[in-house]
N, C-alpha and C positions, 0 to 999 in steps of 0.2 A: 359527797358525803354519803357513807354507807347506809343503807336502810337498816333500821333496828332489828328487823326480823333476820337479817343475813347470818349474823353469828349463831344465832339460836338454831336456824334451820341447817346451817353447816354441822353443828354439833349433833343434831338428830340424824342426819344422813351419815355422818362418819361412824356412828355407832351401828349403822346397818351395812357398812362396806368394811368387813374385817381385813381385807387384803389391800385397803387404800391408805394412803398417807397424804398429808397436805391438803385435806379436803377444804374447799372454800366455795363460797357463794359470791357471785358478783352480778351486777346489772339487774338487780330485783326491782321490777316495777309492776304497779297495779294496772291491770287492763280494765278499760271502761266497761261498764255494764256489771253483770254479775250480781243481781238482786237476791239470788237464793244462795249463792256462795261468793266470797271474795276470791277473785282469780288474779294471780300474779304470774308473770314469766320471769325466768332467771336462768343464769348459766352455772352449772355445776362443774368445778374443776378438781381434779385429784391426780395423784401419782400412784401407779400401779404397775408391777412387773418392770420397774425401770423406765416406764414411759409416762408422759403427761397426757391425761385424757380430759376432754371436755364434752358436755352434753347440755342441750337446751331443754329445760324442763318447765312444767306448769305446776303451781301450788293452787289448790282449791281449799279454802278455808271458810268454815262457818262464820257468818257475821254475828253481831249481838242480837239482831232480829232480822227475820227474813221475809222476802215476799211470800215464799211458801215454806212450809215446814216439811222437810223431806229427810230421809235416812240416807246419810252419806254411805253406809254399807251397801244399801241397794244399788246406788249409782255406781259404786266402785266395781261391784260384782256384774252389773250389766255391761259396762265397758269390757271387763276381763272376758266375760262369756262371748262376746262376739269378736274378740281379737283374733286375727287370722282368717276370719271368715269372709264372705262376700260382702259383709257390711263393714266398711272401713272405720276403725275407731283407733284412738291413740293407745299405747301400751301403758298399763297401770303399774306402778312401782311400789309405793307404800301407802298404807292406810293407817291413820292414827285416830282412834275413837276417844281417847282421853284429851284432856285440856292442859296438861302440865307442859308439853313441849312449846307449843305456840299459842296458849291461852284459849284456844277453840279447837274442836276436832278438825282434821284436814286430811287430804290425800295429796300425793305427788304423782305426776304422770308425765309422759313425754310430750314436748311440744311438736306438733306437726307444723313446721315453720314454711313460709314462702307462699301461703295461699290466703284467700280472701274469705270473709264471712258476710260482708255488707250487702244487704239487698239493693241498696241504691246503687252501688257500683255495678252489681250484676245486671240491673235492669237497663243499664246503658251499653250492654254488650250487644253484639250483632244478633239478628234473629236466629241464625243457624246455632249460635252458642246457647241461647236460651232454650231452643229446642232440645239440644243434648242435655243440658242441665235438668230439664223437666223430665226427660226420659230416665236419666240416672236417678233423680230424686224419688220418683214413685216406683221405680224398680227396686231401689234399696229398701223403700218402705214396704213393698211387697215381699221382699226377702226377709224382713224382720217378721212379718206376719206368717211367713211360711215356716220359720224356724220352730223346732220343738223345744218348748221351755224345760222339759224334764231332761232330754239329752244334753242341754246347755247347762243343767245343774241349777237353774234359776228358781225351781220350785222350792229349793232350800231357803231361799231368802225372800220370796214374794209369796204371799198368800194366794191361794187358787180357789176363786169363787165357783160355784156351779155355773154352767153356761147360760142358764135362764136367769141367773142373778146378777150378771155383770152390770147390767144397766142400773139396777136399784142401788147397788153398792156405790157406784160412782156419783149417781145423782144424790143420794143420801149424804155422802161426803161433802160435796160441794154446796148443797143447800145449807147444811150445818155451818160451814165456814161463812157464807153470806149471812146467815142468822147472827152469827157472833160478831162479824166485823162491819157490816154496813153502818155508815155514818148518817145515811138519810134513806128515805124510802125508795125502792126500786121497783116501781110498779110493772114495768116491761119485763124485767127479769122474773118476777113473781108470776106474771102471766105465761111466760115461757115454761116455767117450772110446772105450773098446773096442767098446761097441754102435755108436757112430757110425761107426767104421771098418769094422765087419762088416756094416753096413747102409746103404751110401752112397745118396744121394738121386740122382734122374734129372739129367741135364744141365740147365742153366738154359735156361728158355724163351727168353730173350734176355740180352744183357749190358747192365746197367743201372748208373746211378749208385746206390751204396749210401750212404745218409747215415751209417750206422754207429752212431748213438746216437739214433734218432727214438723218443722216449718222452714220456709225460707229464712235465712238469717242464722240458722243453727247447724249449718255444715260449712266445710271449708271447700272451696272451688278454685279452679285455675281458669285461665283465660281462654283454654280450648273447649271448656264445658265438662270437665271431669270433676268429680267429687272425692276428696282425698281424706275427709274425716267427718263423721257424724257425731256431734257434740250434745251436751246438756241432756243427760240421761236421768236427771234428779227426780223426775216425776214417773219413772218406769215402774210397771207393775204388770201382772197378769190380768188379761181381760178379753173383751171382744176386739177383734182386730179392726173392725169398722170404726172404733173409737179413734184410732190414729188416723185413719184415712179422713174421717170427719174433721178432726183438728186441722189437718193440712189444707182442708177445703174451707174453713170457716171465713167468712167475708172480711174480717179484719185483716187476715194475712194476704190479701190481694194487694195491699200497700198502694191502693188507689190506681192499680194498673188495669182493673177490669177483668182480670184472669186469675185462675187458680194458683195460688202462690205467687202471683204476678208473673207467671210463666206460660201458661197455656190454657185452653179450654177446659172446663171441668170434666167433660166427657172423655177428652183425651187422657186426662191424669187418671181417671177411674179405670180406662181400659188398659193403661199401662201397669196399674196396680193389680188388676184382676189377672193378667198375663203372668206377672212375676209371682203372685201369691198363690195361684191356683185357686183362689176363692171367688165368689160372686158378691158384688155390691148391690144387694136389692135396693131399688131406688127409695122405697118407703123407709126402710131401716137406715139407710144412709142419711135420709133427710132428718130422721130422729137424732142420729149421732151428730150431725152438723149443728143442730140447735142445741143439742146437749153441750157441745164444745163452746157455744156462745156464752152459756151459763157458766161453765167452768172457768173460761177467761174472765167473766165479770167477777167471779169469785177471787181470782188472782189480783185483779186490779183493786178491789175493794180491800182485800187483805194487805196489799201493799200500802195502801193509804192508812189502814189501821195501825200497822207497825210504826209508821211515821208519826201518826197523831198521838199514839201512846208514848212516844218518846224512846222507844226501844232501839230505833235506827233512824237517825236524822240525815242519812245520806240522800242527796238529791234524787238518785235513781229510784228511791222508794216512792217518792211522791209524784214523779214524772208519769208513770204509767197511768196512775189514777187520773191525773189532769188531762192527759192526752186521749185516754181510751174509754173511760166509762160511757161517755155520750156516744162514741163511735160503736161501742158494743151493743148499746141499746138499739141503735139504728141497724146493726147487723141482725139483731134478733128479729126486728120488725121485717126486714128483708127476707129472711129465711120463712117467716111465718106468712109471708105474702101481704102484709099489712103496711108496707112502706109505699 
């Protein structure tokens, strides 16, 4: 039985392919996860210049209520800016910011097929594959940090804070979300926020593109240890490049493996990033950003629970992160603060 979105999506795409006929959508299926966007894969078929064409594509549609509130235009433009660079990303095709076509805003992109994203499958790989993945992972993150946001045109879509204001903007933002969304007191998180405000980091070395969610699980890899696609740019913004490095190193993303990102020692990850970015990760500044990212993650988990509790989105993916991770995130904060 065809998915109810197939005919509507086919009509939308047909209007954007003036030389195509017999435009059809098949095999549309929801991909698990996707708490900030609903993600579907499908096959687009059409006839053009007398030949039958097929392409595997991805639909990313806004849900009724999200784990995080983000601008789909920013995500779309971030992907588009890095297309063809040393940072592998899928091709973006169409962005729809209205709700008429599919009830909610969405965009369509190519599917990078044939690769894996699962951290659990990755951790079962041989040590040499994990080593190659670690080198590629933090090299790519360094290349994102090295990139010039103005040359990429992303300053048009992303607000540019002063270099000495990056930390405050991010901390203010996530503390305000915790204030709004917490369902019960979070004393460890509040203690971390007090410490962060009392011990601000130095100004950013440069203003960089910050991916915002660069971690194991958000890239596509193969069995040989190559990374073929960096995904989930919905929290991307301009800021301190140490923010991204700190997110990749926060303890929850060790996945119980006892290593940075579940892949290698933290010192090795930092050295790879420094070499690729041309920047330095001052230990005290990096410590601040790792702790900040524990607070940011807690803001995401309590926000997810709030969206579920308020009834805006009753999908299980909304409550699962809160059930699984709020306590783990408290422990991560205690670990980073040397209190565990």
